[in-house]
N, C-alpha and C positions, 0 to 999 in steps of 0.2 A: 535379389539378389543379394549370395554372401557374403562376409566381410573378411576380407585380410587382414588378418593381423604377427604382426612382426615383431620378436624379442628384442629388445636392444641392449648392449651390452652395458651397466653403468659404470663400467669402469673406462671404454674407449669411443662406448657410443655406436659400435657393429654389432652386426645381425648373429646373436647366436642360434646353433642348434646343438639338438637332441646327439650326445655322443653313445653309440650303442655300448661300447667298450669300458666302457666309465659310468655308463649309464648315471650321466649328469650330463647339465647341457656346459655347453664349452665356448668360447671365444675364437675364433679362427684367427683372430686378429691380435690378441694379447696374449691367448692361451689360459685365460682365466674360467674358473669351473667352476660353475653354480651347482647344488642341491639339489632336487628339484621341490623339496618341501620350502627352500627358500623361496622359488616364485610362484606359491599357489599365493602367497598374498598379494602379487602381480596381477594372476588371475581374476584375484576377487576385484579390482577396482578396475581390469578390462569390462568383466560383464556389467559393473552395476555405473560404468559411465553411461551418460543420457546426452543426446542432446537440450538445450535449454527448449522448452517450449511453454515457458511462462508468458500467460496473456495479460496485460497491465489492464488492469480496472482504472478507466477514466470519468473520475468523476470532477476534476477542474472544473472551477466557475459556477458561476449560478445564471441563471437567465434575468438580465435585465428587468426591471420591474417599470409601469407606465409612468413616465415623468424624472426616472430616473437619468437620462440621458438630455432632458428639453436643453440644458446648458453647455452642452459640450457640441465640439465640431473635429472635425479632422483634416487637418492640412497637409496635403501632398505633394510634397517637390517636381516638381517636371522633367528635373534636372536627374537626378538618383531614383526617384520613383519612393524615398522613405517617407513615411508617413506617421505622422505627428498630433496628438490630441492635443488639446487645451478648449480651454472656456470661449463661447461664444462672443466675449466682449472682444477678445483678439482680434486685430484687423488685419496684418500680415505681422511676418519674421521673417528670420533664415533658417535655411535646414542647418541642423548641427555635423552633419555630415559629412554635405560639402558648400555648406556656407553659401547656395545659391536662395535667394526668396520663395517663399512658400504663398500658395494660396490654401483660403480656406473653403472647403467643399465638402460633403457628405457628412452622414451622421455613423453612427453607432450600431446601426441595424442591424441583428443577426449577431453580433460579438458576445463575447463572453465577459462576466462581470470578474474582475479579479475576486478571489477570496483574500487575501492579504497585502497591505500595501506598508513596506518602512521607511516612515518619512525623513525627511534629508535632515540629517543632525550637524553638518556644515554649510558655511554659507561660501560666495562666490569669494569672498575675500581671500576666506579658508586656502580654496582651491587654487586663487594665485601665490600666492605663500607657499602653498605645498609644492611648486612649479619650481617655486627659485628656488627650494632644498631640493628639491632633482640635480639642481643645474652643481648645488657643492662635490667639491672631487672629484668630478668629472676632468681630467689631465688633458683630454684631448678633445676638450668641449671649446670652439672658438673663442677666445675674448671676446669680442664683441659682440656675439652672441651673448653672452653673458651680463654683457655689462648693459645692454640696450633693451630694452623693452620691445619683443615681438609678438606679444600675443596678440592672435587678431579678434579672438572671441573666444567666450567661456559660458556654456546652459547644462543646466542645469535639467537632467531626462530623467525621469523613473522609466528604468526599460524592464519590456516584459520578460520573466524567469518564472519557468516550467520547473514543480519543488516534488521531484520521485522519491517516495518511498520504497523500500523494497529488502529483502532480506536474501543472505546469500552464502550458501551453503557450499561446500570448497572442499577439494580433496585432493592437497597437491604433495607432487613427490619429487627432492632435488638430489640432482650428484654431489656430494658434497666430499672433501680432500683434506688429510689432515699431513702437512706435508714436515719435516724436520730436517737440519744437518748437523753431521758431524765431523771431526777429521782427526787423522793420526798422524804417525809420521808420514806415513807414506802415501796414505790418500786423504780425497775429501767423499764426504758419504753423501748420500741425499734417499730419506726414507717418505713415500708417498702411500697411505693409507686413504682408500677408498671405502665411502659408506653410503648406501641408501637412506635418506630419512624423507618421512611422512606425515604429513599433517594435513588435518583433519577437524573441520567444527562450522560454526556459521556467526556470521555478523550482519547485525543489523544497519540497515542505514534510514535516516530521515534527513527531508528536504535536500537529496541533493540536486543543484541548480543547474537548468540548462538553458542559454537565454533564446527565448524566441521570438528575436529579430534579426530577418536575413541578414542587415545592414551592420549589425554589429559584429566584429569578430568573436568569436567564443573564444582564443587562448589569452586574447585583450580582457574579454568579460572573468573568464576563471583566475587572472593574474591579480586583481582586485579583489577578489575573494581572503580572506571569508565576512559573511555578514554577520550579526548577533540577532537572530531570528528572534531573540527576545524583548527585543523592540518593534518588531510588527504589530499591527491592528489590523482590526476588520478594516476593507476599504471603504472609503469613503469618497468623493468626489472633488470634495473640499479641498484635500491634501495635494492636491494636484494645481492649485489656485499659484501663477506666479513660477510657475516650472512647464517644463512641455512632460509630455508622456506618451512612452512608442506603442502605437498599437502592435498587436503581436502578429507577425503573417506566419511566422511557422508554430503549424500547430504542434497540441502534445503530441502526436502519434507519431509526425516525422523527428521529433524531438525524442522519443523511446531509443533509437539506434545509439547517439551519445550518452545519455544518461547510463547505459546498459555498458559500454566504455568506462564512464568515471566510475563505475561502482565495483563492476572487476579490475581493474585497476589498483582500487583501491584493496580490495580484497587479496591481490596478489604482493602487496607491498608489506598489507599487517600481516597476510601469513610469512613473508621472508624476513621479517624482521624477530621469530621468534626461532629461527635458523642459526647460531652462534658458535663460535667457539671454532671454526672450522676454518682452513686456509682458503678456501674457494667453494663459492657454492653455485650449480646453474639448477633452476627448476627444469626437468626432463617430462614430468606429466602433468598437465592441471584441465581440472574437469568442477567448472563453476556451473550452479543452478540456481537462476532468480526464482523468488516465490510473492505473495505476497504485495504487488506493486501496486499502487495509486497514485494518483497526480493529482497537484492542486496548483494554482496562479495566484501568481504574487508580481507586483511592480519591486523593484529595488533603485534606490537612488543613484544616480551617476553623474558625476561632472564631468563634460565632454568638453576639451581644449585643444585650440588649435594655433599653431603657432610659424612663422612665415621666414626663411633664410635663403638668400638669395634663388629667389623662383619656386621653392621646394616647400612643401606642406609638411607640418611637423601633428602627431596627432598624438593626445591624450588622454589616459581616463583614469580618472580619481572617483575610490569607495567613497557616497556622497555621507556614509554613517561612521566609515572608521577612515578614514582620511589615506587610505592607502592608494600611491600613485604609483601608474607605470607610465611607456611609451621611450618612443624613438628619439634620439637627439644627433644634430648634425656630427661630421667628423673633422677635424682642423688634421687635413691629409699632410699638412708641412711638420705639425708636432708628430703626429705618428711616425713621419719617418726620420727625422730628428731621434725619436724614440729607438725606432729598429738599428739605424744606427749606430746610437750608443752602446745597445743593446750586446749588436754583431764586433764593438769593439772591443766592448768589454770581455769577450767570451773569450775571444782572440788574444787579448792580453791574457787571461786565466790561461790559458792554451800554452803558449810560448813560456809561461814561467811555468810551470806543471815539466814541460820537457826539459826544463833548464836544470829543474831540479834532481830531473833523474839523470839527467848526463850527467852530472856531479857526482850521483850514486856511484 
């Protein structure tokens, strides 16, 4: 089936057509005219645009060797289904996701062994201290919540991550504008100049992380990045001692879509930062091709904290290597209403004062 292509006016976005009288392309909406030679580069971009057909080379992890899993067991939470890895000496614990008891069952049979692990650098005390610092400066946080200790549980968990390497080749066309204004004794003038800006190049990505646990919120895990991979070591089960380790339940193939999304967004951001000096910049055409994809499997350290306030659970996650902490906090609705009332009163007073000054003038 033949593809239809519609040319867009760089100025207003309307469809442009060939004007036989002018022997030019002309926009019927803003009357902008284009020489045919000007659009030849546009044709080349359209002809070279291709759908992304890259196939990821998945060599993440390695098979467990005989005897390596003898000391490990899997705990499965009967409430939320979370799978936790711990040593066989652990008899019982509680689920770091829903706080319900978990029981020991199963083996690692058939699962991949991680390639790398970043060991915990910060202990439980550091996680609790980080949470209290997180309270600081939050004017709408209930005072009683800050004064009392509402931490129910703090657990260190090794979270499974798939690490993606890839190169991104990009061609991006932007519509940009520059605006200047001036005036004389009679009129105010505004002049807007429009530009078509093209960027092309390649960006290499190493170890783009995507968490392999369905129980972990992707946005939450990405919010506590980055991790310093310089601290990563070859995986050994000894690093799990004293912590829980979440077994992946989202495999590498199922994580490719999110990895592609993260790589593309980062590429778009990197290219956009090269277009400067304009009043406004809008991406009109984006073509990003990925190549050389490969995947590794690693465990990253995360402290999970949960607190209770008026029957509601609040969850926090802290990077076990850098200490970066994120999470939601309760809102003091009374304080929020008082602040909103104060702002409204301030705006009203300012408006009244301005109107009085104008009246006097």
